[in-house]
N, C-alpha and C positions, 0 to 999 in steps of 0.2 A: 667302584672307585679303584679297586686293585687292577682291573683290566685296563683302565685308563692309564694308570701308572706304568704298567707293562708296555702298553702301546707307546707311550711317550719315551720310555727308556729305550725301546727298540728303535724308534724313529731317530732318536739322538745318536744311537750307535751306528745306524746306517748312514745318516747324513754326515757324520764326522769322519767316515772312511774315505780315503783318497781313491782307491780302486776297489771295485766290487769283488774281484778275485783275490785280493790281497788280504791275507790273514795277519799281517803285521799289526801288532798292537792288540790283537785278540788272543785270549787265552784258550777259548773253547770253540769247537765247531758248533756245538749246540747246548742249549739249556733245556732240561727236561722238567716238565711239570705234570704231576699226576696225583690222583687220589691215593691216600694211604692204604685204602682197601685194595689197590692194585700194586702195592709195593713189592710183594713177593714175585709177581710176574716181571715187573720192571727190573728188579735186581737179578733174577735168575735167567731171564731170557732176553729182554730188550737191551739192557746195557752190555751184556757180553757180546751180543751180535754186533752192535754198533762199534764198541771199543775193540773187540777182538777181530772179528771178520773184516770190518771196514776201517780199522785203525783210526777212528774218530775220537777226539777229545770231547767228552760229554761232561757238562757240569751237573754233578749230582749233589744235592744238598747235604747228604750225610757225610760226605768227605770234603766238600768244597766251600761250605759256608764258614764264615769266620766267627768263632765264639765271641760273645760280648756285643756283637752288633744285632740290631733288631732283624726280624725276619724280612721286613720290607726293605731295609738297607741291603741285606744280603741278596735278596732277589733282584733288586735293581742293579747292584754291582755285577752280578752274574749275567744278567741280560745284556748289559753294556759290554761285557767282555766276551760275548758269544756271537757267532755269525748268524745263528738261527735259533728260534724257540720251537720246541716240540711239545705239544700238548697231547697226552695220552687221554683221549676222550672216551669215557665210559659212562654208564649210568651213575656210577659213584662219583665221578668228577663233576657232573652237572649238578 
């Protein structure tokens, strides 16, 4: 069910954009989803590489989710405000 919601939110975000290369109206270059067991790697290596070396704005739940909203509401909002979704696939994620 969650994958369906992610897919629908991303489809809505893509179809509502006027130009594919235009980031206007989007807050993030990417939304990242990962297993909590991979959190140390994501925070120490993955995010610094994307945000530091490549100057990308990445939505990270620990700093970008709005307190008081449900996890699903936050995920959908962040996906709609992101150009891409990045899934860190690992045996823990599956």
